[in-house]
N, CA, C and O atoms as a GROMACS GRO file, in nm:
protein
  656
    1MET      N    1   3.560  18.009   1.553
    1MET     CA    2   3.480  18.103   1.478
    1MET      C    3   3.428  18.034   1.353
    1MET      O    4   3.503  17.969   1.280
    2LYS      N    5   3.301  18.050   1.330
    2LYS     CA    6   3.239  17.989   1.213
    2LYS      C    7   3.282  18.065   1.086
    2LYS      O    8   3.285  18.188   1.084
    3ASN      N    9   3.314  17.989   0.983
    3ASN     CA   10   3.359  18.048   0.858
    3ASN      C   11   3.240  18.102   0.780
    3ASN      O   12   3.174  18.028   0.707
    4LYS      N   13   3.214  18.231   0.795
    4LYS     CA   14   3.101  18.294   0.728
    4LYS      C   15   3.124  18.307   0.578
    4LYS      O   16   3.028  18.318   0.501
    5ILE      N   17   3.250  18.306   0.535
    5ILE     CA   18   3.282  18.325   0.394
    5ILE      C   19   3.223  18.214   0.309
    5ILE      O   20   3.171  18.239   0.200
    6ASN      N   21   3.230  18.091   0.357
    6ASN     CA   22   3.182  17.977   0.279
    6ASN      C   23   3.032  17.983   0.250
    6ASN      O   24   2.986  17.926   0.152
    7LYS      N   25   2.956  18.052   0.336
    7LYS     CA   26   2.812  18.065   0.313
    7LYS      C   27   2.782  18.146   0.187
    7LYS      O   28   2.678  18.126   0.124
    8ASN      N   29   2.870  18.234   0.152
    8ASN     CA   30   2.850  18.320   0.036
    8ASN      C   31   2.946  18.275  -0.073
    8ASN      O   32   3.050  18.338  -0.094
    9LYS      N   33   2.913  18.171  -0.142
    9LYS     CA   34   3.000  18.108  -0.242
    9LYS      C   35   3.071  18.213  -0.328
    9LYS      O   36   3.014  18.272  -0.419
   10LEU      N   37   3.197  18.232  -0.295
   10LEU     CA   38   3.278  18.325  -0.373
   10LEU      C   39   3.331  18.253  -0.496
   10LEU      O   40   3.392  18.146  -0.485
   11THR      N   41   3.307  18.310  -0.611
   11THR     CA   42   3.358  18.250  -0.734
   11THR      C   43   3.506  18.279  -0.748
   11THR      O   44   3.559  18.367  -0.680
   12LYS      N   45   3.573  18.206  -0.835
   12LYS     CA   46   3.714  18.232  -0.862
   12LYS      C   47   3.733  18.372  -0.917
   12LYS      O   48   3.833  18.438  -0.889
   13ILE      N   49   3.637  18.418  -0.995
   13ILE     CA   50   3.644  18.554  -1.050
   13ILE      C   51   3.634  18.656  -0.938
   13ILE      O   52   3.710  18.753  -0.936
   14ASN      N   53   3.541  18.635  -0.842
   14ASN     CA   54   3.531  18.725  -0.726
   14ASN      C   55   3.661  18.726  -0.647
   14ASN      O   56   3.712  18.832  -0.612
   15LEU      N   57   3.714  18.608  -0.620
   15LEU     CA   58   3.838  18.597  -0.542
   15LEU      C   59   3.955  18.666  -0.613
   15LEU      O   60   4.034  18.735  -0.550
   16ALA      N   61   3.964  18.647  -0.744
   16ALA     CA   62   4.071  18.711  -0.821
   16ALA      C   63   4.056  18.863  -0.818
   16ALA      O   64   4.155  18.935  -0.803
   17TYR      N   65   3.932  18.912  -0.831
   17TYR     CA   66   3.908  19.056  -0.826
   17TYR      C   67   3.945  19.113  -0.689
   17TYR      O   68   4.013  19.215  -0.680
   18ILE      N   69   3.899  19.046  -0.582
   18ILE     CA   70   3.926  19.092  -0.446
   18ILE      C   71   4.077  19.090  -0.418
   18ILE      O   72   4.130  19.182  -0.355
   19ALA      N   73   4.146  18.987  -0.465
   19ALA     CA   74   4.292  18.979  -0.447
   19ALA      C   75   4.361  19.094  -0.519
   19ALA      O   76   4.454  19.154  -0.466
   20GLY      N   77   4.317  19.124  -0.640
   20GLY     CA   78   4.374  19.235  -0.715
   20GLY      C   79   4.350  19.368  -0.645
   20GLY      O   80   4.437  19.454  -0.642
   21PHE      N   81   4.231  19.384  -0.590
   21PHE     CA   82   4.196  19.504  -0.515
   21PHE      C   83   4.288  19.517  -0.394
   21PHE      O   84   4.341  19.625  -0.366
   22LEU      N   85   4.307  19.406  -0.321
   22LEU     CA   86   4.395  19.407  -0.204
   22LEU      C   87   4.539  19.437  -0.244
   22LEU      O   88   4.607  19.514  -0.176
   23ASP      N   89   4.586  19.376  -0.352
   23ASP     CA   90   4.721  19.403  -0.401
   23ASP      C   91   4.740  19.551  -0.434
   23ASP      O   92   4.847  19.607  -0.406
   24GLY      N   93   4.639  19.614  -0.491
   24GLY     CA   94   4.653  19.752  -0.536
   24GLY      C   95   4.609  19.857  -0.436
   24GLY      O   96   4.684  19.951  -0.409
   25ASP      N   97   4.491  19.843  -0.380
   25ASP     CA   98   4.434  19.945  -0.291
   25ASP      C   99   4.402  19.890  -0.153
   25ASP      O  100   4.301  19.926  -0.092
   26GLY      N  101   4.489  19.804  -0.105
   26GLY     CA  102   4.465  19.747   0.027
   26GLY      C  103   4.593  19.726   0.104
   26GLY      O  104   4.703  19.746   0.053
   27SER      N  105   4.575  19.686   0.228
   27SER     CA  106   4.689  19.658   0.315
   27SER      C  107   4.662  19.531   0.394
   27SER      O  108   4.549  19.500   0.432
   28ILE      N  109   4.770  19.458   0.419
   28ILE     CA  110   4.768  19.347   0.513
   28ILE      C  111   4.861  19.391   0.624
   28ILE      O  112   4.980  19.415   0.601
   29LEU      N  113   4.808  19.403   0.745
   29LEU     CA  114   4.883  19.466   0.853
   29LEU      C  115   4.905  19.372   0.971
   29LEU      O  116   4.819  19.292   1.006
   30ALA      N  117   5.022  19.385   1.031
   30ALA     CA  118   5.052  19.322   1.160
   30ALA      C  119   5.110  19.433   1.247
   30ALA      O  120   5.205  19.500   1.208
   31GLN      N  121   5.052  19.451   1.365
   31GLN     CA  122   5.094  19.559   1.452
   31GLN      C  123   5.108  19.508   1.595
   31GLN      O  124   5.039  19.414   1.636
   32LEU      N  125   5.197  19.569   1.669
   32LEU     CA  126   5.209  19.547   1.812
   32LEU      C  127   5.141  19.666   1.878
   32LEU      O  128   5.181  19.781   1.859
   33VAL      N  129   5.038  19.638   1.957
   33VAL     CA  130   4.956  19.743   2.017
   33VAL      C  131   4.959  19.727   2.168
   33VAL      O  132   4.928  19.620   2.221
   34LYS      N  133   4.996  19.834   2.238
   34LYS     CA  134   5.001  19.828   2.384
   34LYS      C  135   4.859  19.809   2.437
   34LYS      O  136   4.766  19.881   2.401
   35ASN      N  137   4.846  19.709   2.523
   35ASN     CA  138   4.715  19.680   2.582
   35ASN      C  139   4.738  19.603   2.712
   35ASN      O  140   4.768  19.483   2.710
   36ASP      N  141   4.723  19.671   2.823
   36ASP     CA  142   4.752  19.611   2.954
   36ASP      C  143   4.661  19.494   2.990
   36ASP      O  144   4.690  19.420   3.083
   37SER      N  145   4.552  19.477   2.918
   37SER     CA  146   4.463  19.365   2.950
   37SER      C  147   4.517  19.231   2.896
   37SER      O  148   4.464  19.125   2.929
   38TYR      N  149   4.621  19.237   2.815
   38TYR     CA  150   4.682  19.116   2.761
   38TYR      C  151   4.793  19.067   2.854
   38TYR      O  152   4.856  19.147   2.923
   39ILE      N  153   4.816  18.939   2.855
   39ILE     CA  154   4.914  18.879   2.947
   39ILE      C  155   5.053  18.940   2.933
   39ILE      O  156   5.120  18.961   3.034
   40TYR      N  157   5.096  18.968   2.811
   40TYR     CA  158   5.228  19.027   2.790
   40TYR      C  159   5.220  19.178   2.764
   40TYR      O  160   5.316  19.239   2.718
   41LYS      N  161   5.105  19.236   2.794
   41LYS     CA  162   5.082  19.382   2.788
   41LYS      C  163   5.076  19.439   2.647
   41LYS      O  164   5.067  19.561   2.630
   42PHE      N  165   5.082  19.352   2.548
   42PHE     CA  166   5.072  19.396   2.408
   42PHE      C  167   4.985  19.297   2.331
   42PHE      O  168   4.983  19.177   2.359
   43GLN      N  169   4.915  19.351   2.235
   43GLN     CA  170   4.833  19.271   2.145
   43GLN      C  171   4.904  19.263   2.011
   43GLN      O  172   4.962  19.361   1.965
   44ILE      N  173   4.898  19.147   1.949
   44ILE     CA  174   4.944  19.133   1.812
   44ILE      C  175   4.818  19.144   1.727
   44ILE      O  176   4.739  19.050   1.717
   45ARG      N  177   4.801  19.260   1.665
   45ARG     CA  178   4.679  19.289   1.588
   45ARG      C  179   4.704  19.263   1.440
   45ARG      O  180   4.800  19.315   1.382
   46LEU      N  181   4.618  19.184   1.381
   46LEU     CA  182   4.628  19.151   1.239
   46LEU      C  183   4.504  19.205   1.168
   46LEU      O  184   4.392  19.193   1.218
   47SER      N  185   4.525  19.266   1.052
   47SER     CA  186   4.415  19.329   0.981
   47SER      C  187   4.434  19.321   0.830
   47SER      O  188   4.545  19.309   0.778
   48ILE      N  189   4.321  19.329   0.764
   48ILE     CA  190   4.317  19.352   0.619
   48ILE      C  191   4.235  19.478   0.602
   48ILE      O  192   4.127  19.491   0.660
   49VAL      N  193   4.286  19.573   0.523
   49VAL     CA  194   4.214  19.698   0.501
   49VAL      C  195   4.211  19.728   0.352
   49VAL      O  196   4.314  19.722   0.283
   50PHE      N  197   4.093  19.761   0.303
   50PHE     CA  198   4.074  19.806   0.164
   50PHE      C  199   4.041  19.954   0.170
   50PHE      O  200   3.962  19.997   0.254
   51TYR      N  201   4.102  20.035   0.080
   51TYR     CA  202   4.082  20.179   0.079
   51TYR      C  203   4.016  20.219  -0.053
   51TYR      O  204   4.040  20.160  -0.158
   52GLN      N  205   3.930  20.322  -0.044
   52GLN     CA  206   3.866  20.372  -0.165
   52GLN      C  207   3.812  20.512  -0.137
   52GLN      O  208   3.772  20.543  -0.024
   53LYS      N  209   3.812  20.596  -0.240
   53LYS     CA  210   3.749  20.728  -0.226
   53LYS      C  211   3.604  20.706  -0.186
   53LYS      O  212   3.538  20.613  -0.232
   54THR      N  213   3.555  20.793  -0.100
   54THR     CA  214   3.418  20.779  -0.051
   54THR      C  215   3.316  20.789  -0.165
   54THR      O  216   3.206  20.734  -0.154
   55THR      N  217   3.351  20.857  -0.274
   55THR     CA  218   3.259  20.863  -0.389
   55THR      C  219   3.237  20.725  -0.451
   55THR      O  220   3.139  20.703  -0.522
   56LYS      N  221   3.330  20.632  -0.424
   56LYS     CA  222   3.318  20.494  -0.474
   56LYS      C  223   3.295  20.396  -0.357
   56LYS      O  224   3.333  20.279  -0.364
   57HIS      N  225   3.234  20.446  -0.251
   57HIS     CA  226   3.207  20.371  -0.128
   57HIS      C  227   3.133  20.239  -0.156
   57HIS      O  228   3.150  20.141  -0.083
   58TRP      N  229   3.052  20.237  -0.260
   58TRP     CA  230   2.970  20.120  -0.292
   58TRP      C  231   3.053  19.993  -0.312
   58TRP      O  232   3.007  19.883  -0.282
   59ILE      N  233   3.176  20.010  -0.363
   59ILE     CA  234   3.259  19.891  -0.387
   59ILE      C  235   3.301  19.827  -0.254
   59ILE      O  236   3.317  19.705  -0.247
   60LEU      N  237   3.320  19.908  -0.151
   60LEU     CA  238   3.351  19.854  -0.019
   60LEU      C  239   3.231  19.781   0.040
   60LEU      O  240   3.246  19.680   0.108
   61LEU      N  241   3.112  19.832   0.013
   61LEU     CA  242   2.990  19.762   0.056
   61LEU      C  243   2.980  19.626  -0.012
   61LEU      O  244   2.940  19.527   0.050
   62TRP      N  245   3.015  19.621  -0.141
   62TRP     CA  246   3.014  19.494  -0.214
   62TRP      C  247   3.116  19.397  -0.154
   62TRP      O  248   3.086  19.280  -0.134
   63LEU      N  249   3.237  19.447  -0.124
   63LEU     CA  250   3.340  19.363  -0.063
   63LEU      C  251   3.291  19.305   0.070
   63LEU      O  252   3.308  19.186   0.096
   64LYS      N  253   3.232  19.390   0.153
   64LYS     CA  254   3.184  19.342   0.284
   64LYS      C  255   3.075  19.238   0.267
   64LYS      O  256   3.069  19.140   0.342
   65LYS      N  257   2.990  19.258   0.169
   65LYS     CA  258   2.885  19.159   0.142
   65LYS      C  259   2.947  19.025   0.104
   65LYS      O  260   2.896  18.920   0.143
   66LYS      N  261   3.054  19.027   0.028
   66LYS     CA  262   3.120  18.905  -0.016
   66LYS      C  263   3.202  18.840   0.096
   66LYS      O  264   3.200  18.718   0.111
   67LEU      N  265   3.274  18.921   0.173
   67LEU     CA  266   3.368  18.866   0.272
   67LEU      C  267   3.305  18.846   0.410
   67LEU      O  268   3.356  18.769   0.491
   68LYS      N  269   3.195  18.916   0.437
   68LYS     CA  270   3.114  18.895   0.559
   68LYS      C  271   3.170  18.952   0.688
   68LYS      O  272   3.093  18.978   0.780
   69TYR      N  273   3.299  18.972   0.700
   69TYR     CA  274   3.360  19.016   0.825
   69TYR      C  275   3.390  19.165   0.820
   69TYR      O  276   3.391  19.226   0.713
   70GLY      N  277   3.415  19.225   0.936
   70GLY     CA  278   3.469  19.359   0.943
   70GLY      C  279   3.367  19.471   0.944
   70GLY      O  280   3.247  19.449   0.963
   71PHE      N  281   3.418  19.591   0.922
   71PHE     CA  282   3.335  19.711   0.926
   71PHE      C  283   3.388  19.812   0.824
   71PHE      O  284   3.504  19.806   0.781
   72ILE      N  285   3.300  19.904   0.787
   72ILE     CA  286   3.335  20.009   0.691
   72ILE      C  287   3.320  20.143   0.761
   72ILE      O  288   3.226  20.165   0.837
   73ARG      N  289   3.415  20.231   0.734
   73ARG     CA  290   3.401  20.366   0.790
   73ARG      C  291   3.438  20.470   0.684
   73ARG      O  292   3.529  20.450   0.603
   74LYS      N  293   3.365  20.580   0.689
   74LYS     CA  294   3.394  20.695   0.603
   74LYS      C  295   3.478  20.791   0.685
   74LYS      O  296   3.444  20.824   0.798
   75LYS      N  297   3.587  20.836   0.626
   75LYS     CA  298   3.676  20.929   0.696
   75LYS      C  299   3.652  21.071   0.645
   75LYS      O  300   3.600  21.092   0.536
   76ILE      N  301   3.692  21.167   0.725
   76ILE     CA  302   3.666  21.307   0.687
   76ILE      C  303   3.754  21.355   0.572
   76ILE      O  304   3.729  21.461   0.514
   77ASN      N  305   3.858  21.278   0.538
   77ASN     CA  306   3.948  21.318   0.430
   77ASN      C  307   3.899  21.274   0.292
   77ASN      O  308   3.971  21.286   0.193
   78GLY      N  309   3.775  21.224   0.285
   78GLY     CA  310   3.719  21.184   0.156
   78GLY      C  311   3.748  21.040   0.119
   78GLY      O  312   3.716  20.996   0.008
   79MET      N  313   3.808  20.966   0.210
   79MET     CA  314   3.838  20.825   0.187
   79MET      C  315   3.749  20.738   0.275
   79MET      O  316   3.702  20.781   0.380
   80SER      N  317   3.728  20.616   0.230
   80SER     CA  318   3.657  20.517   0.309
   80SER      C  319   3.746  20.396   0.324
   80SER      O  320   3.834  20.370   0.241
   81GLU      N  321   3.724  20.321   0.432
   81GLU     CA  322   3.803  20.201   0.460
   81GLU      C  323   3.710  20.086   0.495
   81GLU      O  324   3.610  20.104   0.565
   82TYR      N  325   3.745  19.971   0.445
   82TYR     CA  326   3.680  19.847   0.487
   82TYR      C  327   3.786  19.769   0.564
   82TYR      O  328   3.886  19.726   0.506
   83CYS      N  329   3.764  19.751   0.694
   83CYS     CA  330   3.864  19.690   0.783
   83CYS      C  331   3.815  19.555   0.835
   83CYS      O  332   3.701  19.540   0.878
   84ILE      N  333   3.903  19.458   0.829
   84ILE     CA  334   3.880  19.326   0.886
   84ILE      C  335   3.991  19.305   0.987
   84ILE      O  336   4.108  19.300   0.951
   85VAL      N  337   3.955  19.294   1.114
   85VAL     CA  338   4.054  19.286   1.222
   85VAL      C  339   4.031  19.158   1.302
   85VAL      O  340   3.917  19.122   1.330
   86SER      N  341   4.140  19.091   1.338
   86SER     CA  342   4.139  18.971   1.422
   86SER      C  343   4.194  18.854   1.342
   86SER      O  344   4.170  18.840   1.222
   87SER      N  345   4.268  18.771   1.412
   87SER     CA  346   4.341  18.662   1.348
   87SER      C  347   4.254  18.568   1.265
   87SER      O  348   4.287  18.537   1.150
   88GLU      N  349   4.144  18.523   1.322
   88GLU     CA  350   4.065  18.420   1.254
   88GLU      C  351   4.006  18.466   1.120
   88GLU      O  352   4.026  18.398   1.020
   89PRO      N  353   3.934  18.579   1.115
   89PRO     CA  354   3.884  18.621   0.983
   89PRO      C  355   3.995  18.657   0.885
   89PRO      O  356   3.983  18.630   0.766
   90VAL      N  357   4.103  18.718   0.935
   90VAL     CA  358   4.216  18.751   0.846
   90VAL      C  359   4.273  18.622   0.788
   90VAL      O  360   4.300  18.614   0.668
   91TYR      N  361   4.290  18.521   0.871
   91TYR     CA  362   4.342  18.391   0.826
   91TYR      C  363   4.250  18.330   0.719
   91TYR      O  364   4.297  18.286   0.614
   92LEU      N  365   4.121  18.326   0.747
   92LEU     CA  366   4.025  18.264   0.653
   92LEU      C  367   4.024  18.336   0.518
   92LEU      O  368   4.021  18.272   0.413
   93ILE      N  369   4.027  18.468   0.522
   93ILE     CA  370   4.024  18.546   0.398
   93ILE      C  371   4.155  18.531   0.321
   93ILE      O  372   4.153  18.512   0.199
   94LEU      N  373   4.267  18.540   0.391
   94LEU     CA  374   4.396  18.528   0.321
   94LEU      C  375   4.413  18.390   0.258
   94LEU      O  376   4.469  18.378   0.149
   95LEU      N  377   4.365  18.286   0.324
   95LEU     CA  378   4.372  18.152   0.263
   95LEU      C  379   4.294  18.147   0.132
   95LEU      O  380   4.340  18.088   0.035
   96LYS      N  381   4.177  18.210   0.131
   96LYS     CA  382   4.096  18.213   0.008
   96LYS      C  383   4.164  18.293  -0.103
   96LYS      O  384   4.156  18.257  -0.220
   97LEU      N  385   4.231  18.403  -0.065
   97LEU     CA  386   4.291  18.492  -0.165
   97LEU      C  387   4.431  18.450  -0.208
   97LEU      O  388   4.480  18.495  -0.312
   98LYS      N  389   4.494  18.365  -0.131
   98LYS     CA  390   4.635  18.328  -0.152
   98LYS      C  391   4.670  18.290  -0.297
   98LYS      O  392   4.771  18.337  -0.348
   99PRO      N  393   4.590  18.208  -0.365
   99PRO     CA  394   4.628  18.170  -0.503
   99PRO      C  395   4.628  18.288  -0.602
   99PRO      O  396   4.687  18.278  -0.710
  100TYR      N  397   4.562  18.398  -0.565
  100TYR     CA  398   4.542  18.508  -0.659
  100TYR      C  399   4.628  18.631  -0.629
  100TYR      O  400   4.642  18.719  -0.714
  101ILE      N  401   4.683  18.639  -0.511
  101ILE     CA  402   4.765  18.755  -0.471
  101ILE      C  403   4.898  18.750  -0.546
  101ILE      O  404   4.959  18.644  -0.560
  102LYS      N  405   4.942  18.863  -0.593
  102LYS     CA  406   5.070  18.873  -0.665
  102LYS      C  407   5.169  18.963  -0.591
  102LYS      O  408   5.275  18.916  -0.548
  103LEU      N  409   5.137  19.090  -0.575
  103LEU     CA  410   5.230  19.187  -0.516
  103LEU      C  411   5.258  19.160  -0.368
  103LEU      O  412   5.371  19.178  -0.322
  104LYS      N  413   5.160  19.117  -0.296
  104LYS     CA  414   5.173  19.100  -0.151
  104LYS      C  415   5.185  18.953  -0.110
  104LYS      O  416   5.151  18.918   0.003
  105LYS      N  417   5.234  18.868  -0.200
  105LYS     CA  418   5.243  18.724  -0.173
  105LYS      C  419   5.334  18.694  -0.053
  105LYS      O  420   5.296  18.616   0.034
  106LYS      N  421   5.455  18.755  -0.048
  106LYS     CA  422   5.547  18.730   0.064
  106LYS      C  423   5.486  18.778   0.196
  106LYS      O  424   5.497  18.711   0.299
  107LEU      N  425   5.422  18.894   0.192
  107LEU     CA  426   5.358  18.950   0.311
  107LEU      C  427   5.245  18.858   0.358
  107LEU      O  428   5.232  18.830   0.477
  108LEU      N  429   5.164  18.812   0.265
  108LEU     CA  430   5.055  18.720   0.298
  108LEU      C  431   5.108  18.595   0.369
  108LEU      O  432   5.054  18.553   0.471
  109LYS      N  433   5.213  18.537   0.313
  109LYS     CA  434   5.271  18.417   0.374
  109LYS      C  435   5.326  18.445   0.514
  109LYS      O  436   5.312  18.363   0.604
  110LEU      N  437   5.387  18.562   0.531
  110LEU     CA  438   5.440  18.598   0.663
  110LEU      C  439   5.326  18.618   0.763
  110LEU      O  440   5.337  18.578   0.879
  111ILE      N  441   5.218  18.680   0.721
  111ILE     CA  442   5.102  18.700   0.811
  111ILE      C  443   5.043  18.565   0.851
  111ILE      O  444   5.008  18.545   0.967
  112LEU      N  445   5.032  18.473   0.757
  112LEU     CA  446   4.982  18.338   0.790
  112LEU      C  447   5.075  18.269   0.891
  112LEU      O  448   5.029  18.199   0.981
  113LYS      N  449   5.205  18.290   0.875
  113LYS     CA  450   5.303  18.233   0.969
  113LYS      C  451   5.285  18.295   1.108
  113LYS      O  452   5.291  18.225   1.209
  114ILE      N  453   5.264  18.427   1.113
  114ILE     CA  454   5.241  18.495   1.241
  114ILE      C  455   5.118  18.438   1.309
  114ILE      O  456   5.120  18.412   1.430
  115ILE      N  457   5.011  18.418   1.234
  115ILE     CA  458   4.887  18.364   1.292
  115ILE      C  459   4.911  18.225   1.348
  115ILE      O  460   4.865  18.193   1.457
  116LYS      N  461   4.983  18.143   1.274
  116LYS     CA  462   5.014  18.007   1.320
  116LYS      C  463   5.093  18.012   1.451
  116LYS      O  464   5.058  17.945   1.547
  117HIS      N  465   5.199  18.092   1.453
  117HIS     CA  466   5.285  18.099   1.572
  117HIS      C  467   5.216  18.169   1.689
  117HIS      O  468   5.242  18.138   1.805
  118LYS      N  469   5.128  18.262   1.658
  118LYS     CA  470   5.054  18.333   1.763
  118LYS      C  471   4.970  18.233   1.844
  118LYS      O  472   4.958  18.246   1.966
  119LYS      N  473   4.914  18.136   1.776
  119LYS     CA  474   4.833  18.033   1.844
  119LYS      C  475   4.916  17.944   1.935
  119LYS      O  476   4.864  17.879   2.026
  120GLU      N  477   5.048  17.940   1.910
  120GLU     CA  478   5.137  17.850   1.984
  120GLU      C  479   5.214  17.918   2.096
  120GLU      O  480   5.301  17.857   2.158
  121ILE      N  481   5.183  18.045   2.125
  121ILE     CA  482   5.255  18.119   2.229
  121ILE      C  483   5.224  18.059   2.366
  121ILE      O  484   5.109  18.050   2.409
  122LYS      N  485   5.332  18.019   2.433
  122LYS     CA  486   5.318  17.963   2.568
  122LYS      C  487   5.414  18.028   2.668
  122LYS      O  488   5.409  17.998   2.787
  123SER      N  489   5.498  18.117   2.619
  123SER     CA  490   5.597  18.181   2.707
  123SER      C  491   5.631  18.319   2.652
  123SER      O  492   5.595  18.353   2.540
  124ILE      N  493   5.699  18.397   2.734
  124ILE     CA  494   5.744  18.529   2.692
  124ILE      C  495   5.839  18.518   2.572
  124ILE      O  496   5.837  18.603   2.483
  125GLU      N  497   5.921  18.413   2.570
  125GLU     CA  498   6.013  18.393   2.457
  125GLU      C  499   5.935  18.369   2.328
  125GLU      O  500   5.970  18.423   2.223
  126ASP      N  501   5.831  18.287   2.336
  126ASP     CA  502   5.746  18.263   2.219
  126ASP      C  503   5.684  18.394   2.172
  126ASP      O  504   5.680  18.422   2.052
  127PHE      N  505   5.634  18.473   2.267
  127PHE     CA  506   5.571  18.601   2.233
  127PHE      C  507   5.670  18.694   2.163
  127PHE      O  508   5.637  18.755   2.062
  128ILE      N  509   5.790  18.704   2.217
  128ILE     CA  510   5.893  18.790   2.158
  128ILE      C  511   5.929  18.743   2.018
  128ILE      O  512   5.950  18.824   1.928
  129ASN      N  513   5.936  18.612   1.997
  129ASN     CA  514   5.965  18.559   1.863
  129ASN      C  515   5.856  18.597   1.763
  129ASN      O  516   5.887  18.625   1.647
  130VAL      N  517   5.731  18.597   1.805
  130VAL     CA  518   5.623  18.639   1.715
  130VAL      C  519   5.632  18.790   1.692
  130VAL      O  520   5.606  18.837   1.582
  131CYS      N  521   5.669  18.866   1.795
  131CYS     CA  522   5.690  19.010   1.777
  131CYS      C  523   5.796  19.037   1.670
  131CYS      O  524   5.782  19.130   1.590
  132LYS      N  525   5.901  18.957   1.668
  132LYS     CA  526   6.006  18.972   1.566
  132LYS      C  527   5.950  18.949   1.426
  132LYS      O  528   5.989  19.017   1.331
  133LEU      N  529   5.859  18.853   1.413
  133LEU     CA  530   5.794  18.830   1.283
  133LEU      C  531   5.709  18.952   1.244
  133LEU      O  532   5.706  18.990   1.127
  134VAL      N  533   5.642  19.010   1.341
  134VAL     CA  534   5.564  19.131   1.314
  134VAL      C  535   5.656  19.242   1.264
  134VAL      O  536   5.623  19.312   1.168
  135ASP      N  537   5.772  19.258   1.327
  135ASP     CA  538   5.869  19.358   1.281
  135ASP      C  539   5.908  19.335   1.135
  135ASP      O  540   5.924  19.430   1.059
  136LEU      N  541   5.923  19.209   1.096
  136LEU     CA  542   5.963  19.176   0.959
  136LEU      C  543   5.862  19.225   0.855
  136LEU      O  544   5.899  19.255   0.741
  137THR      N  545   5.734  19.235   0.893
  137THR     CA  546   5.633  19.278   0.796
  137THR      C  547   5.663  19.418   0.743
  137THR      O  548   5.627  19.451   0.630
  138SER      N  549   5.729  19.502   0.825
  138SER     CA  550   5.757  19.639   0.780
  138SER      C  551   5.854  19.641   0.661
  138SER      O  552   5.858  19.739   0.587
  139THR      N  553   5.932  19.534   0.642
  139THR     CA  554   6.023  19.528   0.528
  139THR      C  555   5.949  19.497   0.398
  139THR      O  556   6.004  19.511   0.289
  140LEU      N  557   5.824  19.455   0.411
  140LEU     CA  558   5.745  19.417   0.294
  140LEU      C  559   5.630  19.515   0.266
  140LEU      O  560   5.545  19.489   0.182
  141THR      N  561   5.630  19.628   0.338
  141THR     CA  562   5.522  19.727   0.322
  141THR      C  563   5.582  19.866   0.309
  141THR      O  564   5.703  19.885   0.319
  142TYR      N  565   5.495  19.962   0.285
  142TYR     CA  566   5.535  20.102   0.284
  142TYR      C  567   5.509  20.159   0.422
  142TYR      O  568   5.452  20.268   0.437
  143SER      N  569   5.551  20.085   0.522
  143SER     CA  570   5.524  20.118   0.662
  143SER      C  571   5.591  20.249   0.702
  143SER      O  572   5.704  20.278   0.664
  144LYS      N  573   5.516  20.326   0.780
  144LYS     CA  574   5.575  20.444   0.841
  144LYS      C  575   5.666  20.394   0.952
  144LYS      O  576   5.665  20.276   0.986
  145LYS      N  577   5.742  20.482   1.008
  145LYS     CA  578   5.832  20.444   1.117
  145LYS      C  579   5.748  20.394   1.235
  145LYS      O  580   5.672  20.470   1.295
  146ARG      N  581   5.763  20.268   1.267
  146ARG     CA  582   5.690  20.209   1.378
  146ARG      C  583   5.753  20.250   1.509
  146ARG      O  584   5.876  20.254   1.523
  147LYS      N  585   5.668  20.281   1.606
  147LYS     CA  586   5.719  20.316   1.738
  147LYS      C  587   5.724  20.193   1.828
  147LYS      O  588   5.813  20.179   1.912
  148ILE      N  589   5.628  20.105   1.809
  148ILE     CA  590   5.625  19.985   1.893
  148ILE      C  591   5.678  19.867   1.811
  148ILE      O  592   5.611  19.812   1.724
  149ILE      N  593   5.801  19.830   1.844
  149ILE     CA  594   5.868  19.717   1.780
  149ILE      C  595   5.912  19.621   1.891
  149ILE      O  596   5.889  19.649   2.009
  150THR      N  597   5.972  19.513   1.855
  150THR     CA  598   6.011  19.410   1.952
  150THR      C  599   6.096  19.468   2.065
  150THR      O  600   6.073  19.435   2.182
  151GLU      N  601   6.191  19.552   2.033
  151GLU     CA  602   6.278  19.609   2.137
  151GLU      C  603   6.197  19.689   2.239
  151GLU      O  604   6.222  19.681   2.359
  152TYR      N  605   6.100  19.765   2.191
  152TYR     CA  606   6.013  19.842   2.280
  152TYR      C  607   5.935  19.748   2.372
  152TYR      O  608   5.926  19.771   2.492
  153VAL      N  609   5.881  19.641   2.314
  153VAL     CA  610   5.805  19.542   2.391
  153VAL      C  611   5.894  19.479   2.499
  153VAL      O  612   5.855  19.470   2.615
  154LYS      N  613   6.013  19.436   2.459
  154LYS     CA  614   6.106  19.374   2.556
  154LYS      C  615   6.140  19.471   2.669
  154LYS      O  616   6.138  19.432   2.785
  155ASN      N  617   6.171  19.596   2.636
  155ASN     CA  618   6.204  19.695   2.738
  155ASN      C  619   6.086  19.720   2.831
  155ASN      O  620   6.104  19.732   2.952
  156TYR      N  621   5.966  19.728   2.775
  156TYR     CA  622   5.847  19.751   2.856
  156TYR      C  623   5.821  19.633   2.950
  156TYR      O  624   5.791  19.652   3.068
  157ILE      N  625   5.832  19.514   2.897
  157ILE     CA  626   5.808  19.393   2.978
  157ILE      C  627   5.914  19.383   3.088
  157ILE      O  628   5.882  19.351   3.202
  158ASN      N  629   6.040  19.409   3.054
  158ASN     CA  630   6.148  19.405   3.153
  158ASN      C  631   6.127  19.511   3.261
  158ASN      O  632   6.148  19.484   3.379
  159LYS      N  633   6.086  19.631   3.220
  159LYS     CA  634   6.059  19.740   3.316
  159LYS      C  635   5.946  19.698   3.410
  159LYS      O  636   5.954  19.719   3.531
  160ASP      N  637   5.842  19.640   3.351
  160ASP     CA  638   5.726  19.597   3.428
  160ASP      C  639   5.765  19.485   3.527
  160ASP      O  640   5.716  19.483   3.640
  161THR      N  641   5.852  19.395   3.485
  161THR     CA  642   5.897  19.285   3.570
  161THR      C  643   5.981  19.337   3.687
  161THR      O  644   5.967  19.290   3.800
  162VAL      N  645   6.068  19.435   3.658
  162VAL     CA  646   6.154  19.493   3.762
  162VAL      C  647   6.070  19.566   3.867
  162VAL      O  648   6.097  19.557   3.987
  163GLU      N  649   5.967  19.639   3.821
  163GLU     CA  650   5.882  19.718   3.911
  163GLU      C  651   5.791  19.630   3.997
  163GLU      O  652   5.749  19.672   4.105
  164THR      N  653   5.762  19.510   3.952
  164THR     CA  654   5.668  19.424   4.022
  164THR      C  655   5.729  19.356   4.141
  164THR      O  656   5.661  19.280   4.210
   0.00000   0.00000   0.00000
């Protein structure tokens, strides 16, 4: 994937502002999502999401202009979200923001580790080990109770193997 971020020379001030926004009104997410089209029947989805009241929607438009990736949506609850989904853009953006992130520094490092290991998956054991890293992210966030965790994935894969 071509790095679109470099085309729009982000200043250190822009990067520091965006990092502060992410630290305060954003999320860095790693999720296990059931998807039968994937070899192990689950997707490891990585995302960066910025939240803002829809009355201040313009700031999300500015962020998207600067970061180049993702999409913005207005929700019916009066909030808007700017979402960047997929390993490559998440990786590129987090690398740029890494020197400026404060509150979510451990989470950022763990997400970068997940992306690295995700690229190296060659077996079910490798996949399960990355799932365990995804589970660890919930200890660094205000995560709701996750339903799909490593144990669920293992049970589903084992069930699928037995039935086949």
